[in-house]
Steps between C-alpha positions, in 0.01 A plus 500: 500500500552393141551861392766550765672182385506627141630838611784330686588275208496777241690738728771238542521431126506870414769573755717213378463594134570865579818404682609287205435786259692734727816292474479491120396859436791693644873507450727375778564857619131587522387171648584571865314832505206351311474209744488736795224702339326180392487385861398840639208594278286187552530544877406867473206406278381246755527752783319769302231254392449381856468853633257615232287184476282585800403855402465395134267213592297720730421766239480296179275198441619159376392555140714812470793321666477212253490753215826657621665161547399381153613830350849453648512136389408590142745791500775265615407245233513769231842618618632142495362440150662819373842407642470123440770499231747673735443243773 
């Protein structure tokens, strides 16, 4: 239960900060298109993740799943650290 609570909190914070960055990152002409794409891709990611979670969990054990999750988290952290000055 605590893990789900943390997931919800961090998802909310990430989504809010991403939306704030979206409004600052683009020019006024690009902003409308970027907002549409910014709303579409998270929903597509959720749908894709929901559809693949069952088969993925059935064929791969929890240790391997945690490895993939941590790999994506560290990759994201590295990308943010590289572009930190631009943000």
